[in-house]
Rosetta silent file (secondary structure, phi, psi, omega in degrees, C-alpha in Angstrom):
SEQUENCE: MKITVLAGGYSPERDVSLLSGALIANSLCRSGHRVALADVFFPYRGVLTDEAFTSDGNFMHTIPPVPPDLKGLRAEVPGNALIGEGVLALCRLSDVVFLALHGGMGEDGRIQAVLSSMGIPYTGSSFSACLTAMDKSLSKLIFRAHGIPTAAFSLLKKGEKPKEGPIPLPCVVKPCSCGSSVGVSIVDTEAELETALDAAWKYEDKLLVEDKIEGREFSVGILGRRALPAIEIRPKNGFYDYERKYQSGMTEEICPAPLPQDEAERLGALALKVHRVLGLGSYSRIDFIREEKTGKFICLEANTLPGMTPMSLLPQEAAAAGIGYDELCLAVAEMAFKDKA
SCORE:     score description
SCORE:     0.000 S_00000001
   1 L     0.000  152.443  161.463   94.169  -37.243   55.931 S_00000001
   2 E   -91.082  113.200 -171.279   91.061  -38.889   57.260 S_00000001
   3 E  -119.644  125.053  167.460   90.224  -41.523   54.669 S_00000001
   4 E   -94.283  126.650  175.014   87.129  -43.804   54.464 S_00000001
   5 E  -102.561  114.069 -175.641   87.619  -46.906   52.438 S_00000001
   6 E   -91.993  127.789 -172.268   84.346  -48.212   50.995 S_00000001
   7 E  -143.274  178.773  175.833   84.347  -51.971   50.120 S_00000001
   8 L    73.551 -113.085  177.170   81.994  -54.919   49.802 S_00000001
   9 L    79.452  171.296 -176.321   78.543  -53.921   48.646 S_00000001
  10 L   -93.099   82.326 -177.130   75.745  -55.956   47.128 S_00000001
  11 L  -148.250  153.246  176.492   77.694  -57.308   44.126 S_00000001
  12 L   -59.038  -26.071 -178.404   79.022  -60.699   42.950 S_00000001
  13 L   -99.294   22.794 -177.725   82.497  -59.226   43.388 S_00000001
  14 H   -60.082  -35.894 -176.145   82.053  -58.185   47.078 S_00000001
  15 H   -69.352  -43.078  177.065   84.669  -60.626   48.369 S_00000001
  16 H   -60.034  -41.898  177.002   87.317  -59.273   46.003 S_00000001
  17 H   -65.695  -37.545 -177.840   86.391  -55.785   47.039 S_00000001
  18 H   -70.944  -29.552  174.887   86.592  -56.519   50.789 S_00000001
  19 H   -68.216  -46.557  179.821   90.111  -58.028   50.272 S_00000001
  20 H   -59.534  -46.405 -173.478   91.174  -54.910   48.169 S_00000001
  21 H   -62.400  -42.165 -175.093   89.553  -52.591   50.849 S_00000001
  22 H   -62.847  -49.686 -174.945   91.360  -54.309   53.757 S_00000001
  23 H   -70.602  -33.661  177.680   94.767  -54.127   52.068 S_00000001
  24 H   -68.621  -45.135 -179.424   94.272  -50.520   50.812 S_00000001
  25 H   -59.732  -43.361  178.619   93.289  -49.475   54.352 S_00000001
  26 H   -64.666  -38.884 -179.892   96.402  -51.046   55.849 S_00000001
  27 H   -57.216  -51.552 -173.399   98.555  -49.496   53.171 S_00000001
  28 H   -64.547  -32.937  172.944   97.111  -46.012   53.909 S_00000001
  29 H   -65.131  -44.455  175.688   97.684  -46.503   57.618 S_00000001
  30 H   -68.470  -17.123  175.974  101.336  -47.243   57.012 S_00000001
  31 L   -85.722    8.872  175.351  101.540  -44.111   55.017 S_00000001
  32 L    90.663   11.907  179.377  100.556  -42.137   58.152 S_00000001
  33 L  -102.501  166.754 -178.982   96.842  -41.556   57.510 S_00000001
  34 E  -103.850  127.623 -161.273   93.858  -42.289   59.673 S_00000001
  35 E  -129.097  139.909  163.210   91.550  -44.822   58.086 S_00000001
  36 E  -117.432  130.153 -178.985   87.911  -46.195   58.457 S_00000001
  37 E  -108.672  122.598 -176.563   86.955  -49.278   56.578 S_00000001
  38 E  -134.628  137.846  170.674   83.262  -49.850   55.854 S_00000001
  39 E   -77.548  116.299 -173.204   81.155  -52.402   53.961 S_00000001
  40 L   -64.317  -24.489 -178.251   78.996  -50.081   52.029 S_00000001
  41 L   -76.536  -38.432 -170.692   75.987  -52.586   52.029 S_00000001
  42 L   -94.998  152.927  178.099   75.668  -53.068   55.804 S_00000001
  43 L   -66.278  142.173 -177.247   74.692  -50.362   58.380 S_00000001
  44 L   -85.240  122.626 -171.630   77.827  -48.773   59.876 S_00000001
  45 L  -101.383   -2.752 -175.546   77.741  -49.580   63.620 S_00000001
  46 L   -85.110 -175.712 -173.040   80.766  -47.497   64.774 S_00000001
  47 L   -80.830  154.378 -178.311   80.873  -44.020   66.295 S_00000001
  48 L  -108.597   59.752  176.651   80.377  -41.087   63.884 S_00000001
  49 L  -139.453 -176.895  176.181   83.214  -38.964   65.179 S_00000001
  50 H   -61.447  -18.313 -175.296   86.938  -38.656   64.449 S_00000001
  51 H   -79.360   -0.107  176.752   87.444  -41.665   66.677 S_00000001
  52 H   -75.422  -18.135 -175.343   86.026  -43.814   63.774 S_00000001
  53 L  -101.222  134.669 -175.666   89.445  -43.460   61.982 S_00000001
  54 E  -124.669  150.789  166.904   92.447  -45.568   63.097 S_00000001
  55 L  -105.646   17.461 -174.985   96.083  -45.777   62.143 S_00000001
  56 L   -71.440  -44.859  179.212   96.432  -49.348   63.398 S_00000001
  57 L    70.721   44.937 -178.064   96.161  -51.060   60.049 S_00000001
  58 L  -114.088   35.970 -173.983   94.952  -54.402   61.175 S_00000001
  59 L   -82.925  147.970 -178.557   92.232  -55.128   58.477 S_00000001
  60 L  -148.463  145.404  165.885   91.784  -58.559   57.039 S_00000001
  61 L  -159.358  155.398  175.129   89.601  -60.600   54.565 S_00000001
  62 L  -123.554  136.605 -179.927   89.884  -63.848   52.582 S_00000001
  63 L   -87.515  125.615  172.988   88.310  -64.540   49.159 S_00000001
  64 L   -72.387  164.284 -179.231   86.332  -67.797   49.005 S_00000001
  65 L   -67.892  -15.787 -174.697   86.669  -69.852   45.698 S_00000001
  66 L  -124.653  150.219  172.223   83.090  -69.018   44.615 S_00000001
  67 L   -51.794  158.623 -179.737   81.071  -65.772   44.243 S_00000001
  68 L   -71.058  164.981  177.019   78.900  -64.744   47.162 S_00000001
  69 L   -91.842  103.869 -171.538   75.311  -65.712   47.626 S_00000001
  70 H   -76.001  -26.906  179.353   73.541  -62.487   46.962 S_00000001
  71 H   -70.447  -31.006  173.889   70.134  -63.728   47.891 S_00000001
  72 H   -70.039  -41.105  178.622   71.393  -64.725   51.254 S_00000001
  73 H   -61.218  -40.988 -178.157   73.050  -61.379   51.552 S_00000001
  74 H   -69.394  -33.981  172.104   69.834  -59.543   50.842 S_00000001
  75 H   -60.215  -23.089 -179.915   68.068  -61.572   53.507 S_00000001
  76 H   -81.368  -22.044  177.240   70.431  -60.168   56.067 S_00000001
  77 L  -137.571   85.512 -177.434   69.413  -56.555   55.036 S_00000001
  78 L   -58.511  163.593 -177.727   65.844  -56.670   53.879 S_00000001
  79 L    94.409 -158.670 -176.541   64.507  -54.082   51.451 S_00000001
  80 L  -116.979    2.217 -175.520   66.079  -52.470   48.457 S_00000001
  81 L   -66.862  140.464  174.683   68.749  -50.198   49.938 S_00000001
  82 L  -108.281   -4.619 -179.011   72.288  -50.625   48.634 S_00000001
  83 L  -124.712  119.862 -174.434   73.954  -48.189   51.067 S_00000001
  84 L   -61.723  153.701  172.079   73.886  -49.108   54.760 S_00000001
  85 L   -57.113  124.600  179.316   72.516  -46.626   57.376 S_00000001
  86 L    95.036  -16.899 -175.554   75.320  -44.415   58.655 S_00000001
  87 H   -65.084  -42.017 -174.697   77.711  -45.094   55.830 S_00000001
  88 H   -72.843  -30.990  176.342   77.300  -41.798   54.003 S_00000001
  89 H   -68.467  -31.433  169.516   77.590  -39.968   57.395 S_00000001
  90 H   -58.104  -49.271  179.851   80.884  -41.698   57.903 S_00000001
  91 H   -58.712  -37.643 -174.879   82.015  -40.494   54.402 S_00000001
  92 H   -62.829  -27.502  178.705   81.018  -36.875   55.353 S_00000001
  93 L   -83.778    1.074 -172.319   83.707  -36.937   58.081 S_00000001
  94 L   -94.498  157.424  168.812   86.496  -37.987   55.657 S_00000001
  95 L   -82.373  -29.968  179.966   88.846  -35.831   53.745 S_00000001
  96 E  -155.297  150.584  174.799   88.551  -38.296   50.856 S_00000001
  97 E  -107.019  124.080  179.209   86.671  -41.623   50.192 S_00000001
  98 E   -99.250  110.886  179.141   88.788  -44.402   48.697 S_00000001
  99 E   -79.330  102.684 -179.302   86.522  -46.643   46.540 S_00000001
 100 L  -100.908   21.076 -171.989   87.644  -50.219   46.840 S_00000001
 101 L   -84.410  151.580  173.842   84.262  -51.419   45.379 S_00000001
 102 L  -138.160  131.044  178.654   84.019  -53.750   42.289 S_00000001
 103 L    78.536  165.450  169.909   80.896  -54.335   40.331 S_00000001
 104 H    66.343 -149.899 -175.019   77.384  -53.306   41.006 S_00000001
 105 H   -69.986  -15.154 -178.190   76.476  -49.834   42.340 S_00000001
 106 H   -82.404  -18.812 -175.665   80.159  -49.305   43.256 S_00000001
 107 L  -121.267   -5.565 -169.476   81.451  -49.421   39.711 S_00000001
 108 L  -103.217    9.099  171.401   78.456  -48.505   37.556 S_00000001
 109 L   105.278  -14.910 -174.948   78.409  -44.842   38.703 S_00000001
 110 H   -66.983  -51.533  173.111   75.712  -44.912   41.329 S_00000001
 111 H   -59.602  -33.283  175.798   77.867  -44.457   44.421 S_00000001
 112 H   -58.665  -48.145 -179.794   79.958  -41.913   42.470 S_00000001
 113 H   -64.488  -34.887  177.283   76.805  -39.909   41.779 S_00000001
 114 H   -65.725  -46.941 -179.545   75.787  -39.964   45.486 S_00000001
 115 H   -66.344  -40.000  174.417   79.121  -38.856   46.640 S_00000001
 116 H   -60.414  -41.584  179.305   79.311  -36.098   44.017 S_00000001
 117 H   -61.539  -28.589 -179.230   75.962  -34.815   45.020 S_00000001
 118 L   -95.148    0.898  175.796   77.164  -34.516   48.565 S_00000001
 119 L    69.978   34.786  178.381   80.455  -32.830   47.571 S_00000001
 120 L   -98.653  123.152 -176.914   82.499  -35.664   48.986 S_00000001
 121 L   -70.370  139.418 -178.738   85.897  -36.274   47.210 S_00000001
 122 E  -144.215  154.909 -179.247   86.353  -39.904   45.978 S_00000001
 123 L   -78.906  158.191  172.794   88.902  -41.842   44.046 S_00000001
 124 L    93.881 -143.172 -172.089   88.638  -43.004   40.391 S_00000001
 125 L  -102.434  164.629  178.738   86.328  -41.849   37.640 S_00000001
 126 L   -69.886  166.211 -175.896   83.211  -39.779   37.531 S_00000001
 127 H   -64.349  -30.106 -175.744   79.755  -41.327   37.775 S_00000001
 128 H   -76.407  -41.133  179.882   79.129  -40.884   33.976 S_00000001
 129 H   -67.588  -33.287  176.752   82.441  -42.428   32.946 S_00000001
 130 H   -67.005  -41.430  175.206   81.850  -45.352   35.359 S_00000001
 131 H   -56.246  -46.264 -177.317   78.392  -45.949   33.822 S_00000001
 132 H   -65.248  -50.071 -175.381   79.799  -45.983   30.289 S_00000001
 133 H   -65.741  -35.884 -169.875   82.701  -48.342   31.081 S_00000001
 134 H   -71.722  -36.128  178.364   80.601  -50.689   33.191 S_00000001
 135 L   -77.558   95.249 -168.916   77.963  -51.222   30.433 S_00000001
 136 H   -62.273  -30.578 -177.551   80.000  -53.354   28.064 S_00000001
 137 H   -70.093  -34.391  176.380   77.476  -52.890   25.182 S_00000001
 138 H   -74.017  -43.423  178.758   77.759  -49.148   25.500 S_00000001
 139 H   -62.525  -37.710  178.830   81.397  -49.075   25.891 S_00000001
 140 H   -67.640  -34.162  173.233   81.922  -51.331   22.866 S_00000001
 141 H   -62.456  -41.334  179.060   79.849  -48.958   20.715 S_00000001
 142 H   -65.601  -39.981  175.935   82.212  -46.121   21.794 S_00000001
 143 H   -55.806  -51.538  179.516   85.219  -48.333   20.932 S_00000001
 144 H   -58.488  -43.104 -178.389   83.794  -48.870   17.385 S_00000001
 145 H   -61.395  -32.650 -178.984   83.133  -45.118   16.932 S_00000001
 146 L  -101.817   17.040  172.417   86.813  -44.312   17.760 S_00000001
 147 L    69.979   26.901  177.067   88.413  -47.110   15.688 S_00000001
 148 L   -94.142  120.821 -175.563   89.321  -49.187   18.741 S_00000001
 149 L   -60.416  132.061  175.474   89.345  -52.894   17.811 S_00000001
 150 E  -149.656  151.117 -178.901   86.794  -54.940   19.761 S_00000001
 151 L   -57.510  137.742  169.948   85.071  -58.264   19.233 S_00000001
 152 L   -54.851  141.385 -168.853   81.907  -58.459   17.217 S_00000001
 153 E  -148.958  162.285  171.316   78.958  -58.707   19.580 S_00000001
 154 E  -140.207  156.389 -173.773   75.259  -58.871   20.053 S_00000001
 155 E  -109.682  132.431 -179.456   72.980  -57.914   22.949 S_00000001
 156 E  -123.142  122.516  175.370   70.582  -60.528   24.332 S_00000001
 157 E  -104.909  142.046 -175.551   67.804  -59.556   26.712 S_00000001
 158 L   -55.340  134.192  178.925   65.976  -62.076   28.912 S_00000001
 159 L    87.100  -12.661  179.498   62.751  -63.411   27.422 S_00000001
 160 L  -107.104  147.402  175.454   63.748  -62.234   23.916 S_00000001
 161 L   -82.148  146.488  179.728   65.056  -64.257   21.035 S_00000001
 162 L   -54.494  131.404 -174.808   68.320  -63.172   19.391 S_00000001
 163 L   -78.647  -16.694  177.957   67.414  -60.569   16.745 S_00000001
 164 L   -95.343   11.172 -177.334   70.219  -61.647   14.483 S_00000001
 165 L    90.629 -163.963 -176.645   69.074  -65.276   14.388 S_00000001
 166 L   -51.579  145.355  175.512   70.853  -68.375   15.930 S_00000001
 167 L   -74.064  127.203 -176.671   73.876  -67.400   18.017 S_00000001
 168 L   -79.978  148.159 -173.007   77.084  -68.171   16.086 S_00000001
 169 L  -119.724  139.576    5.990   79.566  -70.489   17.615 S_00000001
 170 L   -81.545  154.395  177.084   82.173  -70.388   19.083 S_00000001
 171 E  -146.698  176.816  175.781   81.368  -67.453   21.320 S_00000001
 172 E  -122.985  125.477 -178.651   81.754  -65.850   24.801 S_00000001
 173 E  -103.643  127.533  176.575   78.602  -65.259   26.902 S_00000001
 174 E  -149.520  150.347  175.160   78.850  -62.679   29.755 S_00000001
 175 E   -63.261  151.399 -171.128   76.521  -60.490   31.814 S_00000001
 176 L   -74.831  -24.500 -173.869   76.634  -56.971   30.421 S_00000001
 177 L  -136.925   38.903  174.041   77.705  -55.150   33.609 S_00000001
 178 L  -113.139  167.075  174.024   79.526  -57.622   35.799 S_00000001
 179 L  -128.331 -172.795  178.526   83.290  -57.916   36.329 S_00000001
 180 L    57.962   22.400  178.812   85.830  -60.399   37.615 S_00000001
 181 L    62.053   19.943  176.712   84.634  -62.890   34.886 S_00000001
 182 L   -63.274  126.652  176.861   81.496  -63.513   37.076 S_00000001
 183 L    78.617    6.332 -174.960   78.851  -65.371   34.896 S_00000001
 184 L   -95.175  141.204  176.305   81.247  -65.627   31.876 S_00000001
 185 E  -138.187  142.196  171.142   81.396  -68.743   29.856 S_00000001
 186 E   -96.466  130.464 -178.584   83.317  -69.721   26.655 S_00000001
 187 E  -115.639  125.922  175.839   80.953  -71.674   24.400 S_00000001
 188 L  -111.079  -26.148 -173.141   82.211  -74.066   21.573 S_00000001
 189 L  -129.050  166.497  178.650   79.178  -76.261   21.109 S_00000001
 190 H   -63.347  -36.861 -173.260   75.335  -76.021   21.081 S_00000001
 191 H   -65.527  -28.539  179.693   75.242  -78.335   24.092 S_00000001
 192 H   -84.684  -16.543 -169.584   77.224  -75.691   26.095 S_00000001
 193 H   -75.275  -38.757  174.911   75.205  -72.726   25.121 S_00000001
 194 H   -63.875  -38.237  175.712   72.071  -73.175   27.206 S_00000001
 195 H   -61.961  -41.673  178.562   74.180  -73.827   30.272 S_00000001
 196 H   -66.297  -36.574  175.340   76.171  -70.705   29.705 S_00000001
 197 H   -60.683  -53.799 -176.623   73.035  -68.577   29.174 S_00000001
 198 H   -62.811  -29.898  176.931   71.475  -69.835   32.468 S_00000001
 199 H   -69.883  -32.400  178.856   74.711  -69.187   34.269 S_00000001
 200 H   -77.928  -40.297  177.735   74.814  -65.546   33.009 S_00000001
 201 L   -60.805  -12.141 -177.535   71.102  -64.918   33.616 S_00000001
 202 L   -72.833  -27.985 -174.921   71.637  -65.524   37.301 S_00000001
 203 L   -99.930  -27.812 -172.828   73.418  -62.129   37.475 S_00000001
 204 L  -161.367  155.706 -177.958   71.692  -59.923   35.001 S_00000001
 205 L   -96.357   12.459  176.547   68.838  -59.639   32.464 S_00000001
 206 E  -140.299  125.335 -170.437   70.955  -58.249   29.714 S_00000001
 207 E  -119.307  146.723  169.441   73.835  -60.426   28.231 S_00000001
 208 E  -103.170  133.865 -179.832   76.620  -59.809   25.800 S_00000001
 209 E  -121.475  112.865 -173.521   77.465  -62.513   23.247 S_00000001
 210 E  -107.809  153.496  163.982   80.866  -61.951   21.550 S_00000001
 211 E   -60.421  140.324  177.472   82.741  -63.700   18.911 S_00000001
 212 L   -76.453  118.585 -179.418   85.435  -65.913   20.561 S_00000001
 213 L  -100.815  127.678  175.371   88.863  -64.347   19.890 S_00000001
 214 L   -91.181  134.763  176.878   91.862  -66.782   20.076 S_00000001
 215 E   164.279 -175.288  173.940   95.056  -65.279   21.256 S_00000001
 216 E   -81.458  147.725 -176.729   97.196  -64.156   24.222 S_00000001
 217 E  -111.540  139.343 -176.185   95.572  -62.031   26.957 S_00000001
 218 E  -135.332  159.903  172.630   96.986  -58.791   28.305 S_00000001
 219 E  -145.459  142.178 -177.933   96.077  -55.981   30.635 S_00000001
 220 E  -124.949  126.217  171.953   97.388  -52.486   30.806 S_00000001
 221 E   -88.284  143.585  172.317   97.090  -50.148   33.818 S_00000001
 222 E  -116.876  133.242  174.602   96.731  -46.449   33.620 S_00000001
 223 E  -129.623  121.388 -173.169   97.895  -44.151   36.396 S_00000001
 224 L    64.797 -120.109  179.852   97.447  -40.473   35.841 S_00000001
 225 L  -115.475   22.273 -173.389   98.274  -39.892   32.283 S_00000001
 226 E  -121.085  138.519  175.116  100.678  -42.741   32.027 S_00000001
 227 E   -88.482  131.756 -179.571  100.369  -46.331   30.718 S_00000001
 228 L   -90.262  158.702  176.597  102.075  -48.798   33.042 S_00000001
 229 L   -51.568  139.077  177.368  103.898  -51.828   31.639 S_00000001
 230 L   -68.489  151.729  174.145  101.535  -54.488   30.289 S_00000001
 231 E  -115.321  135.519  174.899  100.967  -57.819   32.036 S_00000001
 232 E  -102.682  141.831 -172.978  100.344  -61.019   30.238 S_00000001
 233 E  -116.673  126.773 -178.210   97.876  -63.515   31.811 S_00000001
 234 E  -133.006   93.126  173.328   98.271  -67.218   31.301 S_00000001
 235 E   -57.356  135.865 -179.719   95.739  -69.513   33.078 S_00000001
 236 L   -71.126  -23.636  168.347   97.339  -72.883   33.719 S_00000001
 237 L  -160.323  149.241 -177.329   94.227  -74.535   32.437 S_00000001
 238 L    71.754 -156.984 -177.823   90.852  -73.305   31.158 S_00000001
 239 L  -116.107  179.906 -168.728   90.313  -69.496   30.869 S_00000001
 240 L   -80.691   71.499 -174.085   90.830  -66.630   33.181 S_00000001
 241 L   -92.484 -173.558 -175.636   87.535  -67.072   35.210 S_00000001
 242 H   -57.659  -44.688 -179.920   86.669  -66.070   38.748 S_00000001
 243 H   -67.210  -42.258  179.632   88.469  -68.923   40.456 S_00000001
 244 H   -66.185  -31.937  175.135   91.588  -68.570   38.343 S_00000001
 245 H   -73.664  -26.243 -168.754   91.787  -64.856   39.098 S_00000001
 246 H  -125.566   -1.420  172.573   91.596  -65.102   42.870 S_00000001
 247 L  -106.395  133.699 -172.664   92.898  -68.499   44.068 S_00000001
 248 L   -57.763  140.980  173.294   96.640  -68.786   44.293 S_00000001
 249 L    82.886    5.336 -174.775   98.627  -70.765   41.782 S_00000001
 250 L  -102.863   -1.394 -177.129   96.083  -71.193   39.100 S_00000001
 251 E  -143.614  140.168  171.744   97.365  -68.421   36.716 S_00000001
 252 E   -98.505  128.939 -177.771  100.810  -67.238   35.499 S_00000001
 253 E  -125.011  127.645 -163.193  101.085  -63.561   35.294 S_00000001
 254 E  -124.353  116.571 -172.603  104.128  -62.083   33.566 S_00000001
 255 L  -142.447  123.813    2.345  105.009  -58.327   33.935 S_00000001
 256 L   -67.694  148.134  179.948  106.424  -56.675   31.928 S_00000001
 257 L   -69.360  144.760 -176.070  104.698  -58.833   29.293 S_00000001
 258 L   -74.880   88.950 -179.572  107.130  -60.479   26.799 S_00000001
 259 L  -136.671  145.231  172.248  106.312  -58.341   23.777 S_00000001
 260 L   -56.870  153.899 -179.574  108.587  -56.645   21.210 S_00000001
 261 H   -51.893  -43.388 -179.709  109.144  -53.029   22.039 S_00000001
 262 H   -68.321  -33.582  175.594  107.030  -51.688   19.192 S_00000001
 263 H   -70.159  -39.361 -179.521  104.045  -53.949   20.258 S_00000001
 264 H   -64.397  -39.505  176.781  104.369  -52.977   23.852 S_00000001
 265 H   -63.964  -43.012 -178.763  104.287  -49.280   22.847 S_00000001
 266 H   -68.430  -28.855 -179.778  101.301  -49.839   20.509 S_00000001
 267 H   -70.807  -48.403 -178.193   99.470  -51.644   23.298 S_00000001
 268 H   -60.959  -40.280  177.872  100.071  -48.862   25.796 S_00000001
 269 H   -60.668  -40.884 -177.833   99.009  -46.200   23.324 S_00000001
 270 H   -68.814  -38.722  177.982   95.780  -48.087   22.712 S_00000001
 271 H   -63.833  -40.214  176.004   95.081  -48.437   26.413 S_00000001
 272 H   -65.358  -33.711  179.719   95.524  -44.702   26.868 S_00000001
 273 H   -70.855  -40.098  172.648   93.186  -44.034   24.025 S_00000001
 274 H   -53.601  -52.817  178.472   90.561  -46.362   25.598 S_00000001
 275 H   -56.578  -41.204 -176.188   90.904  -44.538   28.847 S_00000001
 276 H   -74.214  -40.511 -178.066   90.606  -41.144   27.223 S_00000001
 277 H   -74.456  -22.149  168.926   87.455  -41.864   24.954 S_00000001
 278 L   -77.608  -12.762 -179.245   85.674  -43.286   28.013 S_00000001
 279 L    70.626   32.770 -174.973   86.505  -40.176   29.925 S_00000001
 280 L   -74.143  166.749 -170.312   88.051  -42.175   32.771 S_00000001
 281 L   -96.692 -130.649 -174.321   89.770  -40.557   35.814 S_00000001
 282 L   -67.581  -25.841 -177.739   92.989  -40.958   37.734 S_00000001
 283 E  -159.219  158.746  176.507   93.579  -44.609   37.195 S_00000001
 284 E  -167.150  178.186  171.984   92.054  -47.649   35.398 S_00000001
 285 E  -139.476  132.690 -174.810   92.930  -51.037   33.827 S_00000001
 286 E  -118.231  127.504 -176.463   92.206  -51.968   30.195 S_00000001
 287 E  -102.950  146.207 -178.818   92.077  -55.673   29.167 S_00000001
 288 E  -141.363  154.814  163.475   92.968  -57.024   25.693 S_00000001
 289 E  -116.174  137.030  170.241   93.463  -60.114   23.660 S_00000001
 290 E   -89.328  107.124 -172.658   96.159  -60.186   20.965 S_00000001
 291 E   -70.103  126.691 -169.100   94.446  -61.944   18.165 S_00000001
 292 L   -59.596  -38.511 -179.508   96.433  -64.883   16.997 S_00000001
 293 L   -68.105  -41.087 -165.843   95.382  -64.572   13.312 S_00000001
 294 L  -115.803  -19.170 -174.589   95.989  -60.951   12.765 S_00000001
 295 L    76.299    7.373 -179.043   98.297  -59.756   15.609 S_00000001
 296 L   -80.115  145.433  172.124   95.702  -56.926   16.428 S_00000001
 297 E   -87.818  115.018 -178.169   95.080  -56.029   20.095 S_00000001
 298 E   -99.784  126.234 -176.935   91.372  -56.464   20.580 S_00000001
 299 E   -76.390  127.439  173.347   89.949  -54.484   23.521 S_00000001
 300 E   -89.813  -50.270  178.220   87.816  -56.490   25.870 S_00000001
 301 E  -172.978  169.908  176.753   86.777  -54.002   28.451 S_00000001
 302 E  -113.543  138.938 -176.974   87.821  -51.103   30.816 S_00000001
 303 E  -121.442  114.186 -172.931   87.889  -51.470   34.529 S_00000001
 304 L   -79.719  -25.413  178.290   87.286  -48.155   36.434 S_00000001
 305 L  -132.093   77.110 -178.519   88.079  -49.705   39.914 S_00000001
 306 L   -63.874  152.263  176.861   90.609  -52.467   39.282 S_00000001
 307 L   -50.734  142.317 -172.002   91.518  -54.899   41.904 S_00000001
 308 L  -129.465   33.941  169.865   93.967  -53.431   44.427 S_00000001
 309 L   -79.949  159.862  176.294   95.514  -56.325   46.316 S_00000001
 310 L   -53.868  -27.972 -179.600   99.379  -56.332   46.003 S_00000001
 311 L   -98.010    4.817  169.569   99.043  -59.299   43.620 S_00000001
 312 L   -64.096  160.019 -171.049   96.280  -57.709   41.557 S_00000001
 313 H   -64.066  -47.970 -179.262   97.190  -56.887   37.966 S_00000001
 314 H   -53.117  -62.891  173.005   97.387  -53.043   38.428 S_00000001
 315 H   -48.168  -35.619  174.171   99.722  -53.211   41.341 S_00000001
 316 H   -65.820  -36.249  177.283  102.034  -55.637   39.615 S_00000001
 317 H   -70.276  -32.158  175.227  102.221  -53.314   36.725 S_00000001
 318 H   -71.605  -34.979  179.037  102.973  -50.437   38.963 S_00000001
 319 H   -67.243  -39.584  178.779  105.627  -52.389   40.720 S_00000001
 320 H   -68.515  -19.242  175.729  107.314  -53.147   37.258 S_00000001
 321 L   -92.711    2.648  179.320  107.349  -49.320   36.744 S_00000001
 322 L    92.994   10.307 -176.341  109.009  -48.803   40.103 S_00000001
 323 L  -111.359  115.866 -176.076  105.979  -47.751   42.031 S_00000001
 324 L   -77.227  170.465 -170.004  105.472  -49.838   45.245 S_00000001
 325 H   -59.349  -50.649 -174.057  102.003  -50.813   46.659 S_00000001
 326 H   -61.650  -39.845  179.271  102.019  -48.193   49.397 S_00000001
 327 H   -68.136  -37.952  168.604  103.039  -45.497   46.999 S_00000001
 328 H   -56.501  -53.271  178.875  100.392  -46.550   44.528 S_00000001
 329 H   -58.036  -36.226 -175.940   97.548  -46.405   47.062 S_00000001
 330 H   -71.509  -39.319  179.306   98.787  -43.051   48.388 S_00000001
 331 H   -62.026  -41.740 -179.115   98.930  -41.585   44.808 S_00000001
 332 H   -62.695  -45.939  178.699   95.388  -42.637   44.090 S_00000001
 333 H   -56.447  -49.041 -174.379   94.246  -41.121   47.326 S_00000001
 334 H   -70.530  -40.727  177.871   96.154  -37.812   46.864 S_00000001
 335 H   -60.610  -36.157  178.395   94.979  -37.456   43.231 S_00000001
 336 H   -66.113  -46.910 -175.472   91.306  -37.628   44.453 S_00000001
 337 H   -64.903  -47.735 -177.642   91.939  -35.128   47.237 S_00000001
 338 H   -65.346  -43.721 -177.809   93.618  -32.692   44.823 S_00000001
 339 H   -65.529  -33.600 -176.257   91.165  -33.175   41.963 S_00000001
 340 H   -97.296   -2.600 -175.325   88.031  -32.634   44.001 S_00000001
 341 L   -70.168    0.000    0.000   89.428  -29.795   46.283 S_00000001
């Protein structure tokens, strides 16, 4: 197949995406396919012929310890466009587009809507499912409606006072539609609250304020109609923020997670239910906390385009199920090609 891997984009998670994209592209080359890798935000400067696709597999990227400067990025490409000139023309040449995007227009359904309108096959979930999952306030309402445990929350809009009165502490403050823990703070005191709000407002004008849940953190990947073995996430200090997710040695990740068999099965079934009620596609990753007081698995969020480096959570879970990284990337691409054919 000719496969375009789309990565980067105008998103706080662009560096994570660029690394995922490079490694996915290399993997697909190893599987015998011809691949083009493009940063969706910048104009595509290559040839718009079959010569755009290569089987060499020499793509590279490194994640810095802090999120990117979006204002500086926009200064490089003035205007309001989120898709670079020539990018969609490259996609038209492809048999399938592999979305290695994280956050922003890559995960909230906008790029999926554009590709769908052009009849271009792409990996992952539909535009409507992506929109639902990316907006944490909307997805949490769906969780409640289907009896899926989730933390109590309120929605806070910039310039408005909390409708429910003072924000109860301790809490977690997060942008409503970011991922990779960008802009997320755990708040235990009044002194920390204003700093947390200021940090989150930098990314979005709509914030989620959740009750802080104490307990162990888990993630469960879904591939096809199957829940993969859960992984437990143990930051060596602090919480699982952007730096601890992407800088080596800062977090211990245990897969399969050390859980009794009945709890592991219950967690997998709950992850499948989340995937189903949100209408997600060929793969996803669902995040949970096992509440210390009750033993309940509390759903944090669903990820429609989870990280896809070999050491990302989903590929680790796939490996625990006997699915290697190249096999995983190929399966995702092939499911997209078959589903959209």
